[in-house]
C-alpha positions, 0 to 999 in steps of 0.5 A: 405611640400606642399599641393594642395588646391583650390583657387577661385576668390570671386569677379567673383563667382556667387554662383551657388553651382556647386563646393559645389555639386562635392566636395568629402570632403565637403570643399566648402560652399557658404558664405551668398549666395554671393560666394563660400569659401574653407575650406583649412583644408578639401580640398584635391586639387582633382580639381573636383571643378575647372573642373566643375566650369561654370565660370572657376574661381577656380584654384588649387594651391600648398601651403607650409605647416609648419609641 
């Protein structure tokens, strides 16, 4: 079984918070004001964050989930 989740490049993130604001599941937070991090258990892979990221550092990946 596969699940789509957002992945981001932490080293390129500027912690602007745009992705946090657009996430419908509150799956993204800013870690210590340094970079965004994704809670994969909440992420639904909708790609709104990837579309809105001004730095274009978020991609949607398919992750295999063990049932």
